[in-house]
TORMIVO-815491 format. One record per residue: x, y, z of N, C-alpha, C in turn; residue number from 1. Coordinates in Angstrom, 3 decimals. Layout:
BEGIN
PT      n_px      n_py      n_pz     ca_px     ca_py     ca_pz      c_px      c_py      c_pz  num
PT         X         Y         Z         X         Y         Z         X         Y         Z  NUM
...
END
This chain:
BEGIN
PT      n_px      n_py      n_pz     ca_px     ca_py     ca_pz      c_px      c_py      c_pz  num
PT   121.460    86.261   126.742   120.316    85.763   127.306   119.249    86.774   127.362    1
PT   119.605    88.013   127.777   118.612    89.025   127.974   118.014    89.451   126.680    2
PT   118.815    89.518   125.639   118.255    90.009   124.339   117.255    88.895   123.787    3
PT   117.644    87.606   124.053   116.695    86.628   123.581   115.365    86.603   124.364    4
PT   115.533    86.795   125.673   114.291    86.924   126.537   113.439    87.952   126.247    5
PT   114.003    89.127   125.851   113.194    90.341   125.557   112.607    90.202   124.189    6
PT   113.232    89.464   123.261   112.746    89.372   121.882   111.585    88.299   121.841    7
PT   111.553    87.382   122.573   110.551    86.330   122.469   109.081    86.675   122.812    8
PT   108.919    87.503   123.826   107.483    87.843   124.180   106.733    88.541   123.003    9
PT   107.362    89.625   122.370   106.669    90.217   121.242   106.268    89.200   120.294   10
PT   107.309    88.320   119.931   106.996    87.322   118.849   105.846    86.482   119.279   11
PT   105.886    85.966   120.462   104.826    85.114   120.967   103.397    85.768   120.893   12
PT   103.389    87.062   121.226   102.231    87.879   121.155   101.705    88.008   119.777   13
PT   102.616    88.186   118.856   102.236    88.262   117.499   101.686    86.923   116.997   14
PT   102.289    85.758   117.302   101.862    84.516   116.893   100.451    84.261   117.518   15
PT   100.258    84.650   118.764    98.881    84.415   119.333    97.821    85.211   118.659   16
PT    98.147    86.460   118.303    97.233    87.268   117.520    96.871    86.731   116.234   17
PT    97.909    86.218   115.503    97.627    85.597   114.212    96.752    84.360   114.328   18
PT    97.018    83.658   115.394    96.242    82.393   115.552    94.777    82.725   115.939   19
PT    94.549    83.777   116.735    93.266    84.161   117.096    92.462    84.985   116.201   20
PT    93.116    85.270   114.936    92.538    86.157   114.005    91.500    85.180   113.184   21
PT    90.166    85.732   113.029    89.223    85.072   112.293    89.322    85.440   110.855   22
PT    89.987    84.545   110.059    90.240    84.984   108.726    89.020    85.030   107.763   23
PT    87.879    84.342   108.326    86.618    84.267   107.530    86.091    85.775   107.466   24
PT    86.364    86.646   108.378    85.906    87.953   108.307    86.530    88.746   107.117   25
PT    87.623    88.325   106.632    88.314    88.999   105.593    88.300    88.210   104.214   26
PT    87.641    87.074   104.166    87.631    86.337   103.011    87.053    87.116   101.756   27
PT    85.941    87.834   102.068    85.393    88.541   101.006    86.316    89.610   100.329   28
PT    87.056    90.290   101.219    88.013    91.261   100.719    89.201    90.596    99.943   29
PT    89.629    89.499   100.517    90.698    88.781    99.763    90.231    88.216    98.440   30
PT    88.963    87.694    98.448    88.324    87.102    97.346    88.150    88.194    96.222   31
PT    87.655    89.343    96.612    87.456    90.340    95.603    88.896    90.799    94.951   32
PT    89.816    91.043    95.796    91.137    91.301    95.084    91.684    90.235    94.201   33
PT    91.472    88.942    94.573    92.060    87.901    93.790    91.251    87.827    92.473   34
PT    89.986    87.863    92.670    89.204    87.814    91.392    89.365    89.001    90.355   35
PT    89.474    90.118    91.018    89.873    91.253    90.241    91.052    91.118    89.392   36
PT    92.111    90.754    90.100    93.528    90.576    89.516    93.400    89.407    88.369   37
PT    92.764    88.391    88.766    92.594    87.295    87.741    91.816    87.741    86.488   38
PT    90.884    88.517    86.562    90.212    88.938    85.362    90.941    90.040    84.622   39
PT    91.583    90.839    85.439    92.542    91.860    84.855    93.552    91.227    83.923   40
PT    94.122    90.049    84.431    95.158    89.490    83.615    94.537    88.733    82.369   41
PT    93.457    88.010    82.662    92.881    87.176    81.565    92.094    88.067    80.557   42
PT    91.343    89.055    80.922    90.487    89.832    80.129    90.912    91.244    79.919   43
PT    92.199    91.495    80.217    92.668    92.826    80.020    92.578    93.319    78.502   44
PT    92.758    92.378    77.561    92.727    92.817    76.261    91.273    92.888    75.687   45
PT    90.350    92.635    76.536    88.942    92.684    76.087    88.189    93.815    76.839   46
PT    89.030    94.809    77.366    88.367    95.945    77.858    87.878    95.885    79.298   47
PT    88.337    94.836    80.071    87.926    94.759    81.434    88.206    95.874    82.303   48
PT    89.544    96.361    82.049    90.078    97.443    82.925    89.652    98.829    82.450   49
PT    88.845    98.987    81.333    88.426   100.276    80.806    87.569   101.008    81.840   50
PT    87.594   102.344    81.878    86.777   103.009    82.863    85.277   102.816    82.610   51
PT    84.882   102.613    81.270    83.463   102.409    80.960    83.128   101.012    81.608   52
PT    83.803   100.066    81.422    83.447    98.759    81.961    83.364    98.760    83.477   53
PT    84.361    99.375    84.075    84.343    99.378    85.645    83.144   100.111    86.042   54
PT    82.717   101.248    85.443    81.625   102.044    85.807    80.331   101.222    85.494   55
PT    80.443   100.410    84.528    79.160    99.438    84.203    78.943    98.406    85.315   56
PT    80.176    97.956    85.893    80.066    97.091    87.079    79.201    97.689    88.156   57
PT    79.573    99.001    88.453    78.866    99.791    89.537    77.458    99.924    89.225   58
PT    77.243   100.355    87.991    75.648   100.411    87.466    74.997    99.164    87.719   59
PT    75.547    98.014    87.302    74.799    96.786    87.313    74.550    96.199    88.721   60
PT    75.436    96.555    89.655    75.275    96.090    90.934    74.620    97.083    91.944   61
PT    74.244    98.238    91.473    73.665    99.212    92.320    72.343    98.641    92.843   62
PT    71.445    98.094    91.968    70.140    97.724    92.509    70.364    96.459    93.494   63
PT    71.284    95.581    93.160    71.481    94.519    93.998    72.008    95.079    95.441   64
PT    72.839    96.039    95.276    73.418    96.575    96.663    72.268    97.089    97.551   65
PT    71.327    97.927    96.870    70.227    98.438    97.634    69.379    97.364    98.190   66
PT    69.005    96.426    97.506    68.156    95.257    97.906    69.041    94.605    99.088   67
PT    70.315    94.352    98.906    71.124    93.546    99.799    71.244    94.286   101.147   68
PT    71.248    95.627   101.148    71.370    96.300   102.359    70.095    95.962   103.224   69
PT    69.008    96.067   102.608    67.724    95.677   103.385    67.721    94.301   103.819   70
PT    68.339    93.385   102.936    68.310    91.938   103.380    69.356    91.769   104.463   71
PT    70.258    92.565   104.608    71.232    92.454   105.828    70.490    92.550   107.047   72
PT    69.577    93.542   107.110    68.820    93.602   108.397    67.938    92.437   108.629   73
PT    67.260    91.926   107.537    66.485    90.718   107.704    67.271    89.536   108.143   74
PT    68.375    89.258   107.518    69.181    88.138   107.912    69.784    88.235   109.309   75
PT    70.179    89.379   109.574    70.757    89.702   110.908    69.779    89.472   111.979   76
PT    68.482    89.461   111.744    67.454    89.196   112.553    66.994    87.825   112.597   77
PT    67.670    86.948   111.839    67.418    85.563   111.711    66.103    85.314   110.888   78
PT    65.836    86.110   109.886    64.702    85.933   109.068    65.214    85.898   107.623   79
PT    64.291    85.770   106.724    64.706    85.758   105.247    63.535    86.442   104.473   80
PT    63.878    87.096   103.308    62.929    87.641   102.520    63.249    87.263   101.052   81
PT    62.368    86.389   100.511    62.635    85.859    99.069    61.766    86.575    98.223   82
PT    60.945    87.556    98.526    60.044    88.293    97.735    60.659    89.600    97.047   83
PT    61.896    89.898    97.371    62.522    91.206    97.030    62.660    91.312    95.532   84
PT    62.929    90.244    94.818    63.147    90.443    93.370    61.787    90.680    92.755   85
PT    60.792    90.020    93.042    59.489    90.169    92.374    58.858    91.498    92.972   86
PT    59.166    91.964    93.988    58.603    93.242    94.506    59.336    94.430    93.628   87
PT    60.541    94.252    93.253    61.332    95.157    92.603    60.566    95.316    91.144   88
PT    60.289    94.184    90.503    59.569    94.215    89.238    58.210    94.783    89.396   89
PT    57.439    94.478    90.380    56.049    95.127    90.558    56.212    96.526    90.777   90
PT    57.234    97.005    91.592    57.429    98.463    91.760    57.738    99.144    90.504   91
PT    58.537    98.472    89.611    59.013    99.194    88.454    57.752    99.447    87.536   92
PT    56.865    98.424    87.432    55.761    98.686    86.518    54.597    99.517    87.185   93
PT    54.501    99.534    88.440    53.454   100.472    89.042    54.043   101.885    88.888   94
PT    55.316   102.095    89.064    55.906   103.395    88.822    55.683   103.887    87.433   95
PT    55.978   103.076    86.497    55.833   103.366    85.093    54.360   103.675    84.762   96
PT    53.464   102.935    85.192    51.984   103.111    84.915    51.569   104.346    85.607   97
PT    51.987   104.713    86.879    51.464   105.803    87.511    52.105   107.228    86.887   98
PT    53.302   107.051    86.383    53.933   108.165    85.800    53.192   108.503    84.489   99
PT    52.832   107.533    83.762    52.093   107.805    82.477    50.724   108.414    82.701  100
PT    50.137   108.120    83.837    48.790   108.568    84.092    48.703   109.898    84.965  101
PT    49.650   110.023    85.793    49.517   111.093    86.728    50.739   111.964    86.818  102
PT    51.964   111.516    86.441    53.009   112.322    86.546    54.171   111.782    87.440  103
PT    55.145   112.621    87.830    56.433   112.241    88.438    56.139   111.803    89.762  104
PT    55.645   112.738    90.692    55.529   112.405    92.122    54.561   111.275    92.371  105
PT    53.412   111.065    91.772    52.595   109.978    91.941    53.416   108.607    91.578  106
PT    54.207   108.768    90.467    54.969   107.504    90.098    55.944   107.119    91.189  107
PT    56.561   108.045    91.771    57.582   107.859    92.867    56.798   107.283    93.985  108
PT    55.660   107.823    94.326    54.970   107.350    95.524    54.393   105.981    95.346  109
PT    53.937   105.606    94.064    53.504   104.291    93.757    54.665   103.238    93.904  110
PT    55.665   103.643    93.322    56.901   102.608    93.381    57.294   102.342    94.892  111
PT    57.413   103.376    95.650    57.732   103.257    97.107    56.705   102.677    97.919  112
PT    55.370   103.018    97.484    54.319   102.408    98.226    54.100   100.942    98.124  113
PT    54.354   100.375    96.865    54.382    99.029    96.668    55.321    98.320    97.592  114
PT    56.564    98.760    97.640    57.563    98.099    98.613    57.092    98.173    99.990  115
PT    56.558    99.322   100.464    56.196    99.411   101.818    54.866    98.494   102.124  116
PT    54.082    98.465   101.209    52.770    97.623   101.406    53.290    96.136   101.393  117
PT    53.964    95.689   100.519    54.408    94.375   100.587    55.259    93.997   101.857  118
PT    56.178    94.891   102.236    56.952    94.684   103.388    56.203    94.655   104.609  119
PT    55.103    95.546   104.723    54.147    95.539   105.898    53.399    94.303   105.913  120
PT    52.952    93.687   104.665    52.214    92.423   104.729    53.057    91.208   105.278  121
PT    54.266    91.227   104.716    55.180    90.154   105.081    55.504    90.365   106.666  122
PT    55.713    91.563   107.058    56.052    91.682   108.499    54.922    91.370   109.320  123
PT    53.759    91.635   109.001    52.536    91.355   109.855    52.333    89.843   109.919  124
PT    52.362    89.216   108.848    52.172    87.823   108.785    53.298    87.017   109.614  125
PT    54.596    87.516   109.554    55.575    86.931   110.316    55.517    87.154   111.781  126
PT    55.330    88.507   112.151    55.489    88.961   113.589    54.077    88.683   114.300  127
PT    52.953    88.818   113.691    51.741    88.738   114.355    51.204    87.302   114.429  128
PT    51.279    86.606   113.226    50.768    85.221   113.111    51.910    84.161   113.255  129
PT    53.094    84.605   113.371    54.245    83.680   113.623    54.429    82.746   112.485  130
PT    54.111    83.080   111.281    54.378    82.276   110.130    55.761    82.422   109.762  131
PT    56.535    81.264   109.454    57.949    81.379   109.139    58.148    82.397   107.913  132
PT    59.102    83.205   108.035    59.349    84.188   106.933    59.615    83.580   105.592  133
PT    60.246    82.458   105.587    60.564    81.664   104.401    59.298    81.436   103.649  134
PT    58.209    80.880   104.372    57.051    80.564   103.675    56.280    81.780   103.187  135
PT    56.276    82.812   104.013    55.437    84.043   103.776    56.093    84.700   102.453  136
PT    57.352    84.960   102.479    57.975    85.615   101.375    58.162    84.828   100.215  137
PT    58.193    83.490   100.268    58.145    82.571    99.059    56.688    82.747    98.392  138
PT    55.676    82.714    99.237    54.377    82.941    98.681    54.228    84.335    98.025  139
PT    54.732    85.336    98.674    54.680    86.692    98.242    55.527    86.888    96.932  140
PT    56.560    86.128    96.777    57.275    86.114    95.580    56.522    85.806    94.339  141
PT    55.716    84.781    94.454    54.740    84.473    93.407    53.580    85.426    93.184  142
PT    53.105    86.022    94.248    51.963    86.869    94.112    52.417    88.188    93.533  143
PT    53.518    88.786    93.957    54.069    89.907    93.298    54.432    89.800    91.864  144
PT    55.037    88.698    91.472    55.389    88.513    90.166    54.106    88.307    89.242  145
PT    53.160    87.656    89.787    51.886    87.341    89.068    51.113    88.694    88.922  146
PT    51.122    89.519    89.927    50.369    90.778    89.784    50.926    91.569    88.769  147
PT    52.326    91.696    88.852    53.084    92.656    87.904    52.831    92.204    86.373  148
PT    52.837    90.902    86.251    52.604    90.309    84.832    51.167    90.540    84.407  149
PT    50.194    90.416    85.347    48.809    90.449    85.212    48.405    91.941    84.763  150
PT    48.813    92.895    85.516    48.310    94.223    85.263    48.894    94.867    84.071  151
PT    50.047    94.302    83.477    50.615    94.771    82.276    50.428    93.967    81.149  152
PT    49.720    92.757    81.274    49.505    91.792    80.242    50.878    91.489    79.623  153
PT    51.900    91.276    80.540    53.336    90.977    80.078    53.953    91.951    79.148  154
PT    53.372    93.197    78.976    53.952    94.155    78.127    54.852    95.114    78.821  155
PT    55.913    95.568    78.239    56.719    96.603    78.944    55.918    97.994    79.061  156
PT    56.305    98.652    80.105    55.637    99.989    80.375    56.650   100.991    80.187  157
PT    56.723   101.792    79.010    57.843   102.800    78.861    57.740   104.030    79.776  158
PT    58.865   104.537    80.112    58.893   105.718    81.038    59.515   106.945    80.243  159
PT    58.609   107.821    79.817    59.182   108.971    79.005    59.492   110.135    79.828  160
PT    59.339   110.135    81.230    59.582   111.219    82.040    61.072   111.233    82.306  161
PT    61.764   112.415    81.593    63.232   112.447    81.719    63.673   112.707    83.240  162
PT    62.929   113.403    83.883    63.351   113.750    85.263    63.391   112.501    86.118  163
PT    62.346   111.617    85.986    62.459   110.342    86.762    63.645   109.493    86.213  164
PT    63.906   109.440    85.056    64.971   108.513    84.472    66.213   109.177    84.906  165
PT    66.358   110.430    84.963    67.548   111.069    85.484    67.907   110.828    86.927  166
PT    66.829   110.906    87.774    67.047   110.740    89.171    67.311   109.287    89.503  167
PT    66.470   108.319    88.823    66.622   106.926    89.240    67.322   106.055    88.097  168
PT    68.512   106.484    87.964    69.390   105.576    87.124    70.155   106.111    85.892  169
PT    69.491   106.917    85.119    70.093   107.277    83.875    71.078   108.472    84.056  170
PT    70.968   109.234    85.032    71.735   110.540    85.211    73.089   110.165    85.737  171
PT    73.985   111.144    85.429    75.361   111.076    86.002    75.793   112.472    86.683  172
PT    76.595   112.392    87.613    77.113   113.644    88.211    78.576   113.644    87.751  173
PT    78.749   114.329    86.624    80.028   114.289    86.042    80.281   112.992    85.374  174
PT    81.424   112.285    85.597    81.692   111.044    85.130    81.145   109.813    86.004  175
PT    80.534   110.261    87.215    80.153   109.300    88.107    78.703   108.945    87.892  176
PT    78.236   107.681    87.850    76.870   107.292    87.645    75.995   107.761    88.883  177
PT    74.886   108.187    88.697    74.002   108.496    89.694    73.558   107.291    90.585  178
PT    73.627   106.092    89.850    73.286   104.824    90.612    74.440   104.580    91.738  179
PT    75.670   105.016    91.514    76.640   104.782    92.506    76.348   105.519    93.736  180
PT    75.704   106.773    93.581    75.418   107.583    94.765    74.236   106.922    95.481  181
PT    73.336   106.328    94.770    72.144   105.693    95.528    72.771   104.455    96.300  182
PT    73.601   103.619    95.802    74.087   102.456    96.437    74.981   102.952    97.654  183
PT    75.761   103.876    97.425    76.631   104.384    98.589    75.725   105.037    99.727  184
PT    74.758   105.694    99.399    73.733   106.315   100.349    73.136   105.176   101.159  185
PT    72.710   104.211   100.537    72.132   103.049   101.231    73.065   102.376   102.240  186
PT    74.293   102.194   101.662    75.285   101.523   102.469    75.692   102.335   103.686  187
PT    75.958   103.509   103.440    76.520   104.531   104.528    75.284   104.499   105.592  188
PT    74.055   104.893   105.224    72.958   104.924   106.190    72.736   103.497   106.856  189
PT    72.737   102.503   106.025    72.636   101.142   106.675    73.717   100.801   107.697  190
PT    74.889   101.057   107.413    76.058   100.844   108.285    75.925   101.612   109.506  191
PT    75.609   102.850   109.487    75.452   103.742   110.628    74.361   103.215   111.489  192
PT    73.179   102.986   110.971    72.107   102.448   111.770    72.374   101.139   112.398  193
PT    72.966   100.329   111.758    73.340    98.914   112.211    74.232    98.949   113.447  194
PT    75.276    99.818   113.294    76.355    99.739   114.321    76.275   100.843   115.328  195
PT    75.560   101.888   115.052    75.553   103.085   115.973    74.184   103.325   116.653  196
PT    73.135   102.661   116.381    71.877   103.013   116.849    71.230   101.915   117.743  197
PT    70.338   102.268   118.556    69.612   101.346   119.454    68.881   100.307   118.589  198
PT    68.262   100.743   117.446    67.526    99.721   116.666    68.450    98.754   116.065  199
PT    69.646    99.137   115.501    70.550    98.132   114.990    71.048    97.182   116.039  200
PT    71.212    97.539   117.247    71.643    96.653   118.349    70.489    95.754   118.640  201
PT    69.222    96.135   118.521    68.082    95.339   118.792    67.886    94.307   117.819  202
PT    68.140    94.699   116.501    68.088    93.747   115.475    69.061    92.576   115.656  203
PT    70.244    92.996   115.991    71.316    91.909   116.224    70.885    91.047   117.379  204
PT    70.460    91.700   118.453    70.123    90.924   119.648    68.855    90.015   119.319  205
PT    67.921    90.428   118.562    66.822    89.580   118.168    67.189    88.380   117.395  206
PT    68.130    88.618   116.448    68.654    87.446   115.620    69.581    86.590   116.374  207
PT    70.332    87.117   117.347    71.170    86.330   118.163    70.621    85.312   119.121  208
PT    69.542    85.899   119.861    68.892    85.049   120.879    67.528    85.789   121.178  209
PT    66.447    85.337   120.570    65.289    86.084   120.713    64.712    86.002   122.110  210
PT    64.860    84.924   122.805    64.357    84.763   124.228    65.209    85.718   125.136  211
PT    66.445    85.724   124.979    67.234    86.724   125.797    66.867    88.172   125.480  212
PT    66.671    88.434   124.203    66.325    89.828   123.677    65.021    90.257   124.468  213
PT    64.063    89.322   124.440    62.779    89.668   125.157    62.937    89.923   126.666  214
PT    63.768    89.200   127.226    64.025    89.405   128.662    64.639    90.727   128.971  215
PT    65.281    91.279   127.990    65.868    92.601   128.156    64.851    93.744   127.819  216
PT    63.698    93.341   127.419    62.637    94.430   127.159    62.508    94.670   125.617  217
PT    63.237    93.938   124.794    63.039    94.238   123.382    61.843    93.600   122.859  218
PT    61.069    94.431   122.122    59.854    93.883   121.435    60.295    93.281   120.092  219
PT    60.567    91.909   120.190    61.138    91.196   118.961    60.178    91.085   117.935  220
PT    58.784    91.042   118.170    57.815    91.055   117.080    57.851    92.376   116.306  221
PT    58.022    93.439   117.099    58.109    94.761   116.243    59.329    94.893   115.441  222
PT    60.438    94.383   115.977    61.762    94.392   115.311    61.578    93.598   113.934  223
PT    60.969    92.373   114.078    60.755    91.449   112.791    59.944    92.285   111.850  224
PT    58.832    92.872   112.357    58.027    93.681   111.344    58.828    94.646   110.680  225
PT    59.703    95.379   111.509    60.386    96.606   110.920    61.422    96.211   109.890  226
PT    62.169    95.169   110.134    63.148    94.769   109.225    62.645    94.212   107.932  227
PT    61.447    93.494   107.901    60.729    93.189   106.685    60.157    94.403   105.919  228
PT    59.698    95.412   106.724    59.200    96.556   106.086    60.469    97.355   105.387  229
PT    61.629    97.354   106.108    62.785    97.908   105.482    63.204    97.221   104.136  230
PT    63.177    95.889   104.168    63.515    95.217   103.005    62.565    95.355   101.898  231
PT    61.216    95.479   102.168    60.274    95.761   101.186    60.458    97.102   100.595  232
PT    60.650    98.218   101.461    61.002    99.484   100.907    62.244    99.522   100.098  233
PT    63.307    98.839   100.553    64.482    98.774    99.621    64.293    98.225    98.234  234
PT    63.449    97.031    98.265    63.152    96.378    97.031    62.278    97.375    96.120  235
PT    61.379    98.186    96.755    60.617    99.119    95.940    61.457   100.148    95.337  236
PT    62.432   100.731    96.088    63.358   101.680    95.443    64.301   100.998    94.453  237
PT    64.666    99.765    94.622    65.425    99.186    93.578    64.654    98.953    92.302  238
PT    63.408    98.672    92.453    62.510    98.632    91.255    62.494    99.870    90.452  239
PT    62.374   100.986    91.194    62.403   102.292    90.380    63.777   102.608    89.837  240
PT    64.910   102.110    90.491    66.157   102.264    89.926    66.270   101.401    88.560  241
PT    65.658   100.252    88.648    65.620    99.510    87.403    64.914   100.279    86.388  242
PT    63.734   100.794    86.681    62.885   101.528    85.698    63.567   102.769    85.205  243
PT    64.314   103.469    86.157    64.999   104.604    85.636    66.075   104.321    84.704  244
PT    66.911   103.328    85.103    68.029   102.949    84.305    67.636   102.432    82.906  245
PT    66.697   101.469    82.836    66.249   101.068    81.584    65.074   101.646    80.938  246
PT    64.563   102.776    81.556    63.620   103.537    81.049    62.185   102.828    80.752  247
PT    61.960   101.878    81.491    60.740   101.160    81.398    60.434   100.258    82.563  248
PT    59.167    99.912    82.875    58.912    99.014    83.900    58.437    97.690    83.328  249
PT    59.062    96.611    83.855    58.739    95.271    83.296    58.763    94.340    84.542  250
PT    57.743    93.359    84.354    57.648    92.461    85.539    58.989    91.522    85.646  251
PT    59.734    91.449    84.632    61.052    90.675    84.695    62.072    91.327    85.542  252
PT    62.041    92.661    85.629    63.122    93.312    86.413    63.189    92.746    87.784  253
PT    64.410    92.456    88.191    64.542    91.889    89.615    64.466    90.456    89.767  254
PT    64.093    89.762    88.628    63.866    88.221    88.584    65.286    87.710    89.045  255
PT    65.259    86.908    90.121    66.388    86.223    90.607    67.359    87.000    91.541  256
PT    66.946    88.280    91.765    67.771    89.175    92.611    67.788    88.753    94.076  257
PT    66.757    88.013    94.519    66.740    87.591    95.871    67.847    86.643    96.117  258
PT    68.292    85.835    95.204    69.413    84.947    95.387    70.756    85.748    95.346  259
PT    70.989    86.587    94.534    72.025    87.436    94.488    72.278    88.252    95.704  260
PT    71.130    88.838    96.223    71.178    89.605    97.449    71.616    88.827    98.666  261
PT    71.024    87.613    98.784    71.281    86.731    99.970    72.826    86.357    99.824  262
PT    73.312    86.025    98.666    74.665    85.557    98.497    75.608    86.877    98.893  263
PT    75.227    87.996    98.421    76.050    89.216    98.731    76.043    89.452   100.178  264
PT    74.999    89.209   100.849    74.944    89.492   102.453    75.824    88.434   103.102  265
PT    75.613    87.195   102.731    76.339    86.149   103.513    77.852    86.176   103.172  266
PT    78.271    86.469   101.887    79.556    86.645   101.510    80.197    87.760   102.231  267
PT    79.328    88.782   102.528    79.897    90.018   103.142    80.241    89.861   104.699  268
PT    79.800    88.642   105.236    80.052    88.542   106.668    78.903    88.504   107.626  269
PT    77.650    88.641   107.140    76.548    88.571   107.984    76.191    87.040   108.108  270
PT    75.971    86.702   109.373    75.752    85.404   109.880    74.287    84.894   109.258  271
PT    74.283    83.868   108.454    73.047    83.279   107.952    72.118    82.836   109.116  272
PT    72.617    82.765   110.317    71.873    82.263   111.509    71.429    83.457   112.266  273
PT    71.721    84.711   111.935    71.299    85.815   112.638    72.359    86.211   113.744  274
PT    72.130    87.420   114.234    73.037    87.828   115.389    74.266    88.563   115.019  275
PT    74.322    88.861   113.715    75.588    89.452   113.229    75.259    90.077   111.881  276
PT    75.588    91.434   111.766    75.431    92.036   110.349    76.521    93.070   110.073  277
PT    76.896    92.900   108.814    77.967    93.826   108.312    77.595    94.390   106.910  278
PT    77.107    95.623   107.000    76.595    96.332   105.767    77.701    96.606   104.844  279
PT    78.788    97.096   105.278    79.933    97.333   104.384    80.425    96.110   103.670  280
PT    80.390    95.023   104.344    80.775    93.708   103.795    79.712    93.387   102.742  281
PT    78.479    93.635   102.919    77.459    93.436   101.919    77.736    94.185   100.626  282
PT    78.188    95.361   100.744    78.539    96.142    99.519    79.647    95.432    98.689  283
PT    80.781    94.976    99.413    81.797    94.286    98.632    81.353    92.951    98.210  284
PT    80.390    92.248    98.857    79.827    91.007    98.437    78.988    91.272    97.067  285
PT    78.331    92.366    97.044    77.511    92.668    95.794    78.469    92.984    94.746  286
PT    79.573    93.794    95.016    80.461    94.170    93.960    81.264    92.906    93.394  287
PT    81.455    91.846    94.332    82.167    90.646    93.917    81.282    89.976    92.870  288
PT    80.045    89.828    93.285    79.035    89.143    92.404    78.982    89.933    90.954  289
PT    78.824    91.309    91.042    78.778    91.937    89.773    80.098    91.890    88.960  290
PT    81.214    91.777    89.737    82.562    91.571    89.059    82.627    90.219    88.385  291
PT    82.045    89.255    88.973    82.007    87.907    88.421    81.185    87.827    87.206  292
PT    79.962    88.352    87.321    79.076    88.422    86.207    79.688    89.046    85.067  293
PT    80.177    90.295    85.296    80.720    91.096    84.168    81.956    90.281    83.515  294
PT    82.823    89.669    84.385    83.942    88.910    83.738    83.462    87.715    82.973  295
PT    82.389    87.067    83.394    81.908    85.910    82.674    81.303    86.307    81.306  296
PT    80.609    87.481    81.332    80.097    87.990    80.004    81.179    88.442    79.101  297
PT    82.236    88.983    79.489    83.412    89.349    78.625    84.188    88.103    78.206  298
PT    84.109    87.163    78.988    84.795    85.839    78.667    83.868    85.063    77.654  299
PT    82.620    85.493    77.407    81.815    84.819    76.380    80.955    83.627    76.859  300
PT    80.793    83.527    78.229    79.956    82.517    78.686    78.550    82.814    78.397  301
PT    77.670    81.715    78.166    76.363    81.789    77.979    75.516    82.088    79.301  302
PT    74.378    82.529    79.200    73.644    82.895    80.418    73.377    81.652    81.300  303
PT    73.312    80.373    80.753    73.088    79.234    81.491    74.361    78.889    82.218  304
PT    75.522    79.128    81.687    76.721    78.926    82.428    76.906    79.920    83.490  305
PT    76.464    81.249    83.264    76.542    82.173    84.263    75.752    81.783    85.557  306
PT    74.588    81.132    85.256    73.674    80.720    86.348    74.368    79.661    87.158  307
PT    75.106    78.783    86.513    75.801    77.792    87.177    76.767    78.386    88.171  308
PT    77.618    79.342    87.722    78.541    79.940    88.529    77.946    80.724    89.596  309
PT    76.749    81.476    89.366    76.095    82.143    90.368    75.546    81.158    91.492  310
PT    75.075    80.014    91.123    74.642    79.058    92.074    75.765    78.533    92.945  311
PT    77.004    78.380    92.277    78.144    77.957    93.102    78.562    79.157    94.133  312
PT    78.437    80.303    93.721    78.730    81.324    94.720    77.858    81.299    95.915  313
PT    76.447    81.011    95.629    75.426    80.874    96.731    75.956    79.805    97.721  314
PT    76.301    78.634    97.141    76.749    77.523    97.970    77.955    77.859    98.819  315
PT    78.896    78.604    98.175    80.105    79.040    98.818    79.777    79.985    99.968  316
PT    78.666    80.896    99.761    78.317    81.638   100.773    77.787    80.975   101.995  317
PT    76.971    80.021   101.891    76.383    79.230   102.782    77.647    78.490   103.567  318
PT    78.520    77.935   102.800    79.652    77.247   103.446    80.476    78.190   104.371  319
PT    80.619    79.409   103.997    81.426    80.367   104.770    80.656    81.052   105.753  320
PT    79.376    80.715   105.953    78.481    81.454   106.849    79.200    81.296   108.293  321
PT    79.140    82.352   108.960    79.719    82.417   110.286    78.671    81.836   111.265  322
PT    79.006    80.811   112.014    77.896    80.328   112.971    78.238    80.982   114.304  323
PT    77.186    81.426   114.887    77.283    82.046   116.189    76.778    81.185   117.297  324
END
């Protein structure tokens, strides 16, 4: 009797912990492992597990990761930014054109300045005029894409500056792609700021309950402006990463990245409805999308079929979104 009575409580505690565990928080990690194993088995003879292919996945997802880290702050604040893809394209062509005219530093300043300028405009319209971020950034998506195509006459802008290309995408540190360091730097800084700083707590509070946040003294309009500014800056840097990796600026770079970034953020555990943000989860979400894209290419699927799968991922992301 005594042995039974002493054995039951630990078992009941374990059961209660398992029942209380929110498995949705770990779906992205489980999904990543399952998809990786599936592709490894099916596509192992097509070079999926080769070191070059695995490094290519990191290269291809680096820009999405950078954009998605900025998007994590926006969505955690219960806003949205649909302009990031076209901003990346505009940033790439502005960097390329500035480099050809004035050199390296003006080119970097131009690319970053585009992201900051667009982010500031988005933030001002949302925070000061109270226009929904969906409408503001949807309009900005068209404006940025149109400007990028207009100023280049739809022609690619080559980048011949080897230093720029090495820093923003083409360079490696030993066998490790430089793009991997860019994405890890954004994730580490983004995760620390989100979880360890006053600003990160204010972003989550604003997204969770704006009225309650204002009662505690948080300037929610300022927070909304700042998260959209961060998102614009991240998109600007992502555009330069596109330009450096592909050694040219084109208005098409970043096209559709807003959907991939949103899917990565939501799959990573950030609440679509605000009030919760997980930057590390965003990294895994971006890698999962890159993993799927890579596997579909190796499997021989056409681009149209890849778009269907990508759309299904976005629907799955919304279905799994955590409601607070």
